[in-house]
N, C-alpha and C positions, 0 to 999 in steps of 0.2 A: 504494500500500500504506500502511496506517495502523498505527501502533504503539499498542497499548492496554496500559499498564502495570498490574500487579496490586498489590493491597494498598496499602502506603505508598510505592510507588515513583514516580519522576518521570522523564520523558524530557526531556533538555536538549540543546541544540545550542550548542557552545562559540562564543564570540565571539572571532575571531582576534586574536592578540597583534600588537602593533605590529612592523613590519618595519624601522623606523628608530628610532634613539635620538634624544633631544632635540637632540643636536648634529648630526644628519643622517647618522650612520654607518648603513649598511645591514647588517642582521644576517642571516647565513646561517641556514637552517632549523634546524640543530642548536643554534645559540646562542640561539634564541628561547626565552623562558621559557614554560613550560606555562600556557595561559590558565586563569584561575580564574573568569572571568565567563562567563555563558551566558544563553540565553533558554529559558524553559520551553516545550516543544512539546506535551507531554501530561502529565496528572496522573492517578494511580490513584484509586480510590474511597475509600481509607482502610479503616477497619473495625478488627477485633480482630487485633492482631499481638502474638505472644508474651504473650497474656493481658491486654494493655492496649489500650484503645480509642484509635485514632489518627484525629484529625480533620485533614484536609488543609487547610493554610493557604495553599497556592500555587494559582495559576491560570495558564492558558495565556497566553503573552506576557509574564509577569513576567521581569524581568532580575534575576539572582541571582548571588551569590558562593558558591562551594562549596569543600569541602576539596580540597586539591591533587591527591591521587591516588585520589579516591573513584570508585566506580562501575565499570561494565563498558562498554567502548566497543564499539559495533556499527556496521556499515556496511550500509545498506539503500538500494538503488537509487542507489548512488554517493554517498550523503550519510552523513556520520559523525554519530552520536548517542552520548550517554552515558546509561545507565540507572542511577539511584542511588536510595537511600532519602531521604525527606524530611529525615531527621535529619542527612544529610551536607551539607545546604544551610545555610550560615551566616547569610545575610542576603538581603533583597530590596532592590534599588536602586530608589528612587523619584524 
């Protein structure tokens, strides 16, 4: 199954947070910080959104940093994805 985002939306897959601290302490699931880095899986076509033309600047496989609690989390075929607007992405990691 393939996800096709609409308008200015982007589908990302979060990159898992570290399970150990720098000193070697293993963190339980609840103590891990919410990851803010992800890989772009699909990009919408852009277009006119709220009267403004949106040009999509992202592409598939970009590594990005996004706002902490942005988007909607969905589970498809056992994999977790987040769908959010391009404006919720803060930076591309190069």
